[in-house]
N, CA and C atoms as a LAMMPS dump frame, in Angstrom:
ITEM: TIMESTEP
0
ITEM: NUMBER OF ATOMS
516
ITEM: BOX BOUNDS ff ff ff
-5.0000000000000000e+02 5.0000000000000000e+02
-5.0000000000000000e+02 5.0000000000000000e+02
-5.0000000000000000e+02 5.0000000000000000e+02
ITEM: ATOMS id mol type element x y z
1 1 1 N -4.373 296.512 210.923
2 1 2 C -4.245 297.117 212.028
3 1 3 C -4.969 297.134 213.436
4 2 1 N -6.311 297.652 212.86
5 2 2 C -7.67 297.73 213.398
6 2 3 C -8.177 296.293 213.861
7 3 1 N -8.439 294.739 213.147
8 3 2 C -8.664 293.642 213.502
9 3 3 C -7.875 293.408 215.015
10 4 1 N -6.319 293.656 214.881
11 4 2 C -5.603 293.126 216.246
12 4 3 C -6.337 293.905 217.636
13 5 1 N -6.249 295.642 217.179
14 5 2 C -6.831 295.79 217.868
15 5 3 C -8.514 295.162 219.232
16 6 1 N -8.766 295.211 217.738
17 6 2 C -10.067 294.807 218.846
18 6 3 C -10.105 293.322 219.105
19 7 1 N -9.124 292.742 218.371
20 7 2 C -8.784 291.383 219.131
21 7 3 C -8.652 291.267 221.171
22 8 1 N -7.739 292.127 220.883
23 8 2 C -7.118 292.808 222.068
24 8 3 C -7.683 293.301 223.015
25 9 1 N -8.588 293.729 222.739
26 9 2 C -10.054 294.409 223.259
27 9 3 C -10.849 293.405 223.73
28 10 1 N -11.635 292.187 222.762
29 10 2 C -12.06 291.316 222.764
30 10 3 C -11.152 290.335 224.524
31 11 1 N -9.779 289.927 224.192
32 11 2 C -8.958 289.223 225.219
33 11 3 C -9.566 290.066 226.474
34 12 1 N -9.035 291.402 226.807
35 12 2 C -8.733 291.848 228.024
36 12 3 C -10.328 291.735 228.673
37 13 1 N -11.339 292.378 228.038
38 13 2 C -12.528 291.716 228.543
39 13 3 C -13.12 290.411 228.336
40 14 1 N -12.702 289.509 228.035
41 14 2 C -13.152 288.312 228.499
42 14 3 C -12.088 287.631 229.73
43 15 1 N -10.581 288.136 229.741
44 15 2 C -9.574 287.949 231.246
45 15 3 C -10.198 288.691 232.181
46 16 1 N -10.681 289.687 232.15
47 16 2 C -11.783 290.665 233.497
48 16 3 C -13.018 289.876 233.74
49 17 1 N -13.351 289.431 233.254
50 17 2 C -14.735 288.634 233.792
51 17 3 C -16.017 290.003 233.533
52 18 1 N -17.009 289.632 233.975
53 18 2 C -18.005 290.773 234.216
54 18 3 C -18.399 290.843 236.252
55 19 1 N -18.537 291.958 236.501
56 19 2 C -18.837 292.373 237.979
57 19 3 C -19.797 291.901 237.79
58 20 1 N -20.308 291.698 239.175
59 20 2 C -21.551 291.827 239.519
60 20 3 C -22.312 292.63 240.834
61 21 1 N -23.446 292.9 240.512
62 21 2 C -23.564 294.609 241.576
63 21 3 C -24.953 293.913 242.775
64 22 1 N -24.701 292.968 242.735
65 22 2 C -25.971 292.367 243.67
66 22 3 C -25.243 290.923 244.604
67 23 1 N -25.917 290.833 245.848
68 23 2 C -25.431 289.949 246.953
69 23 3 C -24.835 289.531 246.401
70 24 1 N -24.819 288.207 245.499
71 24 2 C -24.314 287.312 245.13
72 24 3 C -23.052 286.903 245.545
73 25 1 N -22.124 288.012 245.14
74 25 2 C -20.419 287.73 245.727
75 25 3 C -20.483 287.334 247.406
76 26 1 N -21.338 287.988 248.423
77 26 2 C -21.083 288.042 249.571
78 26 3 C -22.396 287.173 250.229
79 27 1 N -22.784 285.522 249.329
80 27 2 C -23.94 284.857 249.537
81 27 3 C -22.666 284.02 251.012
82 28 1 N -21.403 284.078 251.033
83 28 2 C -20.893 283.23 251.786
84 28 3 C -20.677 284.188 253.401
85 29 1 N -21.427 285.31 253.538
86 29 2 C -21.72 285.893 254.454
87 29 3 C -22.703 285.405 254.923
88 30 1 N -23.235 285.068 256.079
89 30 2 C -24.107 284.663 256.811
90 30 3 C -24.918 285.983 257.448
91 31 1 N -25.92 286.451 256.611
92 31 2 C -27.522 287.271 257.356
93 31 3 C -26.823 287.846 256.939
94 32 1 N -26.031 288.665 255.478
95 32 2 C -25.541 289.389 254.708
96 32 3 C -27.112 290.288 253.653
97 33 1 N -26.641 291.825 253.947
98 33 2 C -28.268 292.361 253.051
99 33 3 C -29.85 291.855 254.034
100 34 1 N -29.628 290.856 254.391
101 34 2 C -31.284 290.79 255.106
102 34 3 C -30.998 291.257 256.711
103 35 1 N -32.951 291.727 256.994
104 35 2 C -33.114 291.977 257.956
105 35 3 C -32.951 290.907 259
106 36 1 N -32.172 291.436 260.498
107 36 2 C -32.101 290.915 261.238
108 36 3 C -32.367 291.523 262.32
109 37 1 N -33.079 290.25 263.402
110 37 2 C -33.468 290.388 264.898
111 37 3 C -32.957 291.29 265.563
112 38 1 N -33.386 292.096 266.602
113 38 2 C -33.26 293.549 266.839
114 38 3 C -33.058 292.386 268.148
115 39 1 N -31.792 292.582 268.801
116 39 2 C -31.639 291.865 270.527
117 39 3 C -31.458 292.429 271.5
118 40 1 N -31.571 294.073 271.483
119 40 2 C -31.456 295.172 272.257
120 40 3 C -33.085 295.66 273.219
121 41 1 N -32.726 295.318 274.12
122 41 2 C -33.828 295.89 275.674
123 41 3 C -34.493 297.201 275.121
124 42 1 N -33.959 298.112 275.047
125 42 2 C -34.891 299.526 274.917
126 42 3 C -33.958 299.662 274.205
127 43 1 N -34.912 300.502 272.497
128 43 2 C -34.653 301.33 271.608
129 43 3 C -35.278 302.64 272.162
130 44 1 N -34.446 303.802 271.713
131 44 2 C -35.083 305.006 272.072
132 44 3 C -33.939 305.8 270.799
133 45 1 N -35.856 306.571 270.3
134 45 2 C -35.28 307.271 269.375
135 45 3 C -36.303 309.028 269.689
136 46 1 N -34.982 309.868 269.674
137 46 2 C -35.91 311.487 270.497
138 46 3 C -35.79 312.195 269.681
139 47 1 N -36.196 313.443 269.582
140 47 2 C -36.067 315.189 269.451
141 47 3 C -36.414 315.769 270.482
142 48 1 N -35.534 316.634 270.895
143 48 2 C -36.452 317.736 271.807
144 48 3 C -35.988 318.931 271.703
145 49 1 N -37.118 319.366 271.136
146 49 2 C -36.827 320.917 270.372
147 49 3 C -37.693 321.632 271.416
148 50 1 N -37.644 321.643 272.186
149 50 2 C -38.144 322.999 273.299
150 50 3 C -37.649 324.253 273.424
151 51 1 N -36.244 324.368 273.065
152 51 2 C -36.026 325.439 273.409
153 51 3 C -35.919 326.126 272.009
154 52 1 N -36.522 325.455 270.644
155 52 2 C -36.238 326.191 269.995
156 52 3 C -37.869 326.624 269.323
157 53 1 N -38.642 324.748 269.082
158 53 2 C -39.976 325.452 268.691
159 53 3 C -41.291 324.435 269.672
160 54 1 N -40.515 323.611 270.741
161 54 2 C -41.101 323.874 272.033
162 54 3 C -42.088 322.257 272.205
163 55 1 N -41.574 321.26 271.131
164 55 2 C -41.517 320.424 270.82
165 55 3 C -40.729 319.255 271.292
166 56 1 N -41.204 318.023 271.768
167 56 2 C -40.376 317.042 272.548
168 56 3 C -40.863 315.58 272.098
169 57 1 N -39.744 314.851 271.544
170 57 2 C -40.888 313.664 270.901
171 57 3 C -39.686 312.298 270.813
172 58 1 N -40.791 311.435 272.047
173 58 2 C -39.998 310.274 272.524
174 58 3 C -40.181 308.847 271.368
175 59 1 N -39.724 307.979 271.093
176 59 2 C -40.153 306.95 271.049
177 59 3 C -39.672 305.729 271.359
178 60 1 N -40.084 305.292 271.686
179 60 2 C -39.363 303.852 272.683
180 60 3 C -40.244 302.583 272.593
181 61 1 N -38.923 301.611 272.089
182 61 2 C -39.107 300.116 272.094
183 61 3 C -38.778 299.189 273.144
184 62 1 N -39.797 298.733 273.897
185 62 2 C -39.499 298.09 275.356
186 62 3 C -39.711 296.819 275.105
187 63 1 N -38.436 295.661 275.255
188 63 2 C -38.357 294.586 274.96
189 63 3 C -39.029 293.801 276.379
190 64 1 N -39.59 292.95 275.408
191 64 2 C -41.263 291.394 277.15
192 64 3 C -40.451 291.14 277.281
193 65 1 N -40.571 289.878 277.975
194 65 2 C -39.47 288.402 278.687
195 65 3 C -39.701 287.424 277.399
196 66 1 N -41.096 287.637 276.476
197 66 2 C -41.142 287.373 275.738
198 66 3 C -40.943 287.484 274.361
199 67 1 N -39.695 288.547 274.405
200 67 2 C -38.686 289.027 273.488
201 67 3 C -38.951 289.616 272.426
202 68 1 N -40.086 289.886 272.543
203 68 2 C -41.476 290.745 271.721
204 68 3 C -41.139 292.596 272.11
205 69 1 N -41.409 293.584 271.628
206 69 2 C -41.188 294.855 271.792
207 69 3 C -42.991 295.727 271.762
208 70 1 N -43.047 296.67 273.455
209 70 2 C -44.001 296.898 273.151
210 70 3 C -43.49 298.789 272.595
211 71 1 N -44.795 299.338 271.963
212 71 2 C -44.062 300.756 271.42
213 71 3 C -44.649 301.59 272.232
214 72 1 N -43.872 302.938 272.647
215 72 2 C -44.679 304.106 273.729
216 72 3 C -44.071 305.215 272.41
217 73 1 N -45.259 305.744 272.545
218 73 2 C -45.095 307.786 272.518
219 73 3 C -44.918 309.022 273.4
220 74 1 N -44.14 309.857 273.432
221 74 2 C -44.81 310.447 274.856
222 74 3 C -44.027 311.476 273.434
223 75 1 N -44.655 312.993 273.95
224 75 2 C -45.226 313.865 272.461
225 75 3 C -45.609 314.917 273.65
226 76 1 N -44.093 315.709 273.7
227 76 2 C -44.817 316.278 275.051
228 76 3 C -44.608 318.818 274.028
229 77 1 N -45.296 319.028 274.431
230 77 2 C -44.637 320.369 273.991
231 77 3 C -45.342 321.413 274.542
232 78 1 N -45.26 322.65 274.801
233 78 2 C -45.725 324.48 275.435
234 78 3 C -45.541 325.016 273.9
235 79 1 N -47.022 325.107 274.276
236 79 2 C -48.139 326.349 273.493
237 79 3 C -47.35 327.76 273.499
238 80 1 N -46.693 328.441 272.204
239 80 2 C -45.672 329.923 272.725
240 80 3 C -47.133 331.009 272.761
241 81 1 N -48.296 330.697 272.24
242 81 2 C -49.321 331.34 272.216
243 81 3 C -50.174 331.289 273.191
244 82 1 N -50.727 330.609 274.058
245 82 2 C -50.67 330.637 275.146
246 82 3 C -49.964 330.355 276.407
247 83 1 N -49.239 329.702 276.467
248 83 2 C -48.001 329.226 277.454
249 83 3 C -48.844 327.994 277.934
250 84 1 N -50.057 327.149 277.386
251 84 2 C -50.288 325.575 277.802
252 84 3 C -49.246 324.263 277.717
253 85 1 N -49.332 323.741 278.687
254 85 2 C -48.017 322.48 278.001
255 85 3 C -48.917 321.125 278.146
256 86 1 N -48.301 320.069 276.98
257 86 2 C -49.155 319.094 277.442
258 86 3 C -47.888 318.083 277.126
259 87 1 N -47.745 317.203 278.232
260 87 2 C -47.217 315.876 278.042
261 87 3 C -47.547 314.534 278.299
262 88 1 N -48.038 313.897 277.294
263 88 2 C -48.796 312.747 277.064
264 88 3 C -47.592 311.281 277.036
265 89 1 N -47.942 310.482 277.134
266 89 2 C -47.338 309.288 276.598
267 89 3 C -48.456 308.367 276.355
268 90 1 N -48.467 307.727 275.088
269 90 2 C -49.605 306.562 275.083
270 90 3 C -48.935 305.673 274.158
271 91 1 N -49.179 304.078 274.511
272 91 2 C -48.475 302.627 274.193
273 91 3 C -49.468 303.231 272.85
274 92 1 N -48.769 302.469 271.898
275 92 2 C -49.14 302.655 270.552
276 92 3 C -49.63 300.978 270.383
277 93 1 N -48.315 300.624 270.34
278 93 2 C -48.455 298.884 270.043
279 93 3 C -48.163 298.009 270.861
280 94 1 N -47.872 296.629 271.454
281 94 2 C -47.744 295.748 272.082
282 94 3 C -47.57 294.487 271.124
283 95 1 N -46.258 293.835 271.715
284 95 2 C -46.229 292.575 271.008
285 95 3 C -45.619 292.571 269.673
286 96 1 N -44.307 293.262 269.171
287 96 2 C -43.852 293.651 268.01
288 96 3 C -42.553 292.884 267.494
289 97 1 N -42.822 292.481 266.791
290 97 2 C -41.397 291.39 266.363
291 97 3 C -40.201 293.13 266.198
292 98 1 N -39.237 293.083 266.163
293 98 2 C -38.252 294.253 264.956
294 98 3 C -37.511 293.429 264.37
295 99 1 N -36.94 293.744 263.169
296 99 2 C -35.592 293.724 262.836
297 99 3 C -35.076 294.784 262.77
298 100 1 N -33.951 294.946 262.253
299 100 2 C -32.738 296.032 261.682
300 100 3 C -31.716 295.431 260.395
301 101 1 N -32.209 296.397 259.373
302 101 2 C -30.947 296.471 258.423
303 101 3 C -30.988 297.467 257.91
304 102 1 N -29.31 297.687 257.653
305 102 2 C -28.612 298.583 257.684
306 102 3 C -28.726 300.14 258.468
307 103 1 N -29.169 299.596 260.134
308 103 2 C -29.828 301.042 260.455
309 103 3 C -30.684 301.15 260.967
310 104 1 N -31.611 300.163 260.135
311 104 2 C -33.151 300.779 259.707
312 104 3 C -33.92 300.072 260.758
313 105 1 N -34.412 299.947 261.158
314 105 2 C -35.653 299.51 261.984
315 105 3 C -36.957 299.326 261.347
316 106 1 N -37.558 298.405 261.51
317 106 2 C -39.133 297.499 261.028
318 106 3 C -39.683 296.643 261.767
319 107 1 N -40.782 296.809 262.767
320 107 2 C -41.276 296.395 263.796
321 107 3 C -42.827 296.346 263.28
322 108 1 N -43.084 295.105 263.75
323 108 2 C -44.736 294.952 263.312
324 108 3 C -45.675 293.513 264.019
325 109 1 N -46.746 294.09 263.608
326 109 2 C -47.454 292.694 265.157
327 109 3 C -49.001 293.026 264.216
328 110 1 N -49.466 292.097 263.52
329 110 2 C -50.608 290.992 263.129
330 110 3 C -52.111 290.696 264.151
331 111 1 N -52.494 292.077 264.972
332 111 2 C -53.977 291.623 265.453
333 111 3 C -55.146 291.38 264.304
334 112 1 N -54.929 291.521 263.331
335 112 2 C -56.022 291.493 262.68
336 112 3 C -57.622 290.242 263.049
337 113 1 N -57.379 289.392 262.925
338 113 2 C -57.521 288.255 263.64
339 113 3 C -58.718 288.649 264.945
340 114 1 N -58.125 289.102 265.995
341 114 2 C -58.353 289.463 266.831
342 114 3 C -59.177 290.612 267.301
343 115 1 N -58.09 292.12 267.046
344 115 2 C -58.25 293.049 266.97
345 115 3 C -58.743 293.496 265.717
346 116 1 N -57.991 293.416 264.588
347 116 2 C -58.577 294.159 263.646
348 116 3 C -57.63 295.036 263.019
349 117 1 N -56.139 294.616 263.598
350 117 2 C -55.346 295.901 262.959
351 117 3 C -53.937 295.522 262.161
352 118 1 N -53.374 295.339 261.934
353 118 2 C -51.897 295.511 261.24
354 118 3 C -51.16 296.717 261.761
355 119 1 N -50.562 296.562 262.839
356 119 2 C -49.074 298.224 262.67
357 119 3 C -47.466 297.6 262.423
358 120 1 N -47.451 298.743 261.608
359 120 2 C -46.252 298.023 261.136
360 120 3 C -45.367 299.717 261.506
361 121 1 N -44.258 299.766 262.438
362 121 2 C -43.4 300.78 262.655
363 121 3 C -42.385 300.796 261.744
364 122 1 N -41.69 302.013 261.075
365 122 2 C -40.873 302.372 260.112
366 122 3 C -40.052 303.007 260.842
367 123 1 N -38.247 302.677 261.13
368 123 2 C -37.656 303.713 261.452
369 123 3 C -36.122 304.032 260.799
370 124 1 N -36.572 305.248 260.022
371 124 2 C -35.752 305.656 258.681
372 124 3 C -34.686 306.095 259.29
373 125 1 N -33.603 305.919 258.21
374 125 2 C -32.214 306.983 258.564
375 125 3 C -32.461 307.775 257.53
376 126 1 N -32.106 308.959 258.043
377 126 2 C -31.983 309.98 256.651
378 126 3 C -31.146 311.285 256.98
379 127 1 N -31.123 311.991 255.763
380 127 2 C -29.81 313.123 255.919
381 127 3 C -30.077 313.976 257.673
382 128 1 N -31.067 314.149 257.597
383 128 2 C -31.455 314.714 259.273
384 128 3 C -31.516 313.81 260.456
385 129 1 N -31.1 312.574 260.522
386 129 2 C -31.192 311.523 261.288
387 129 3 C -32.615 310.815 261.221
388 130 1 N -33.204 310.029 262.487
389 130 2 C -34.513 309.052 261.877
390 130 3 C -35.557 309.797 261.815
391 131 1 N -36.671 308.977 261.318
392 131 2 C -38.27 309.385 261.222
393 131 3 C -38.468 308.052 261.548
394 132 1 N -39.701 308.1 262.419
395 132 2 C -40.686 307.172 262.561
396 132 3 C -42.057 307.599 262.211
397 133 1 N -42.384 306.211 261.462
398 133 2 C -43.524 305.915 261.182
399 133 3 C -44.765 304.966 261.057
400 134 1 N -46.145 305.095 261.634
401 134 2 C -46.641 304.369 261.924
402 134 3 C -47.28 303.962 261.251
403 135 1 N -47.999 302.811 260.894
404 135 2 C -49.119 302.292 259.401
405 135 3 C -49.737 301.364 260.213
406 136 1 N -50.839 302.036 260.149
407 136 2 C -52.155 300.856 260.751
408 136 3 C -53.201 300.722 259.44
409 137 1 N -53.315 298.925 259.05
410 137 2 C -54.205 298.675 258.456
411 137 3 C -55.51 297.967 258.966
412 138 1 N -56.373 297.702 258.454
413 138 2 C -57.339 296.976 259.034
414 138 3 C -58.461 297.333 258.218
415 139 1 N -59.576 296.132 258.371
416 139 2 C -60.769 296.086 257.109
417 139 3 C -61.642 296.612 258.198
418 140 1 N -62.175 297.532 257.064
419 140 2 C -64.019 298.249 258.112
420 140 3 C -64.923 296.903 258.022
421 141 1 N -65.539 297.571 258.975
422 141 2 C -66.258 296.08 259.044
423 141 3 C -67.659 296.038 258.459
424 142 1 N -68.121 297.993 258.691
425 142 2 C -69.32 297.87 257.466
426 142 3 C -68.932 297.962 255.875
427 143 1 N -68.351 297.956 255.62
428 143 2 C -67.795 298.289 254.336
429 143 3 C -67.497 297.22 253.924
430 144 1 N -66.501 297.178 254.316
431 144 2 C -65.914 295.732 253.888
432 144 3 C -63.881 295.71 253.179
433 145 1 N -64.116 297.042 253.138
434 145 2 C -62.609 297.726 253.112
435 145 3 C -61.488 297.913 253.229
436 146 1 N -60.349 297.784 253.183
437 146 2 C -59.34 297.942 253.55
438 146 3 C -59.04 299.247 254.338
439 147 1 N -58.771 299.994 254.882
440 147 2 C -58.138 301.256 255.872
441 147 3 C -57.342 301.222 256.203
442 148 1 N -55.898 302.138 255.862
443 148 2 C -55.323 302.451 255.999
444 148 3 C -54.77 304.137 256.723
445 149 1 N -54.446 303.7 257.976
446 149 2 C -53.741 305.259 258.29
447 149 3 C -52.331 305.281 259.152
448 150 1 N -51.389 306.44 258.919
449 150 2 C -50.284 306.63 258.68
450 150 3 C -50.298 307.585 259.727
451 151 1 N -49.011 307.283 260.528
452 151 2 C -48.996 309.024 262.435
453 151 3 C -47.424 308.597 261.782
454 152 1 N -46.985 310.007 261.703
455 152 2 C -45.726 310.2 261.633
456 152 3 C -45.276 310.182 263.305
457 153 1 N -44.949 310.522 263.867
458 153 2 C -44.167 310.07 264.982
459 153 3 C -43.131 310.784 265.554
460 154 1 N -42.301 311.38 264.453
461 154 2 C -41.661 312.055 264.962
462 154 3 C -40.567 312.066 264.016
463 155 1 N -39.664 313.54 263.524
464 155 2 C -38.614 313.674 262.758
465 155 3 C -37.476 313.903 262.781
466 156 1 N -36.281 313.85 262.743
467 156 2 C -35.314 314.388 262.827
468 156 3 C -34.586 313.77 264.12
469 157 1 N -34.836 312.873 264.398
470 157 2 C -34.443 311.799 265.509
471 157 3 C -33.532 311.415 266.033
472 158 1 N -32.956 311.551 266.905
473 158 2 C -31.195 310.691 267.276
474 158 3 C -31.725 309.232 268.429
475 159 1 N -31.385 308.337 267.951
476 159 2 C -31.138 307.216 269.008
477 159 3 C -30.055 307.642 269.943
478 160 1 N -30.742 307.644 271.126
479 160 2 C -29.928 307.473 272.236
480 160 3 C -29.959 306.633 273.714
481 161 1 N -29.217 306.609 274.751
482 161 2 C -29.402 305.574 275.649
483 161 3 C -30.328 306.178 276.195
484 162 1 N -30.796 303.993 277.104
485 162 2 C -31.869 304.599 277.905
486 162 3 C -32.322 305.566 279.469
487 163 1 N -30.573 305.648 279.456
488 163 2 C -30.175 306.623 280.782
489 163 3 C -30.498 307.987 280.223
490 164 1 N -29.978 308.168 278.892
491 164 2 C -30.502 309.907 278.994
492 164 3 C -31.919 310.064 278.564
493 165 1 N -32.62 309.562 278.478
494 165 2 C -34.348 309.527 278.619
495 165 3 C -34.703 309.414 279.519
496 166 1 N -33.552 308.757 280.69
497 166 2 C -34.636 308.877 281.963
498 166 3 C -34.45 310.41 282.242
499 167 1 N -33.412 311.23 281.782
500 167 2 C -33.073 312.277 282.415
501 167 3 C -33.298 313.459 281.828
502 168 1 N -34.924 313.05 280.804
503 168 2 C -35.359 314.524 279.885
504 168 3 C -36.637 315.155 280.565
505 169 1 N -36.629 315.627 281.132
506 169 2 C -37.178 316.762 282.128
507 169 3 C -38.913 316.708 281.489
508 170 1 N -39.576 316.561 282.529
509 170 2 C -41.131 316.732 282.085
510 170 3 C -41.042 318.59 281.675
511 171 1 N -42.163 318.558 280.899
512 171 2 C -42.519 319.924 280.554
513 171 3 C -43.401 320.427 281.832
514 172 1 N -43.02 321.692 281.758
515 172 2 C -44.011 322.591 283.429
516 172 3 C -44.37 323.857 283.127
């Protein structure tokens, strides 16, 4: 009896085959599971917490005529202690190539032969929205060592339409 049950079990496993958990089954779909170039003219990720914590962060990627992206970061806040406000926008990178994979964005530009920096922007979806991080890598001319710096541009960001960003009022 045990021999018959074992034979039935082996035969049913052989008939079912084995399941693959990689993306080889989807190889017939072009671009599946591969980063895709970004084609949007403008990508904006923002968090306006001024009523609560006094901070506004806007990360903007503007497509240039060459098809590259320029990165700007707007940070505005009102100090609750002094009542003073600050609203500054700075261009952090230019000429970036951007890709999108599963709703996450990666942009990079390598200026190391000229300006000395490799810049990588990572915009990733999380539980509470997107987070944006800019990593800069360059070689110290004094020591010859790689210097890596990371700048958090914002967390809990939402992707917004360009028309909405134009209506965000300045900090007074």
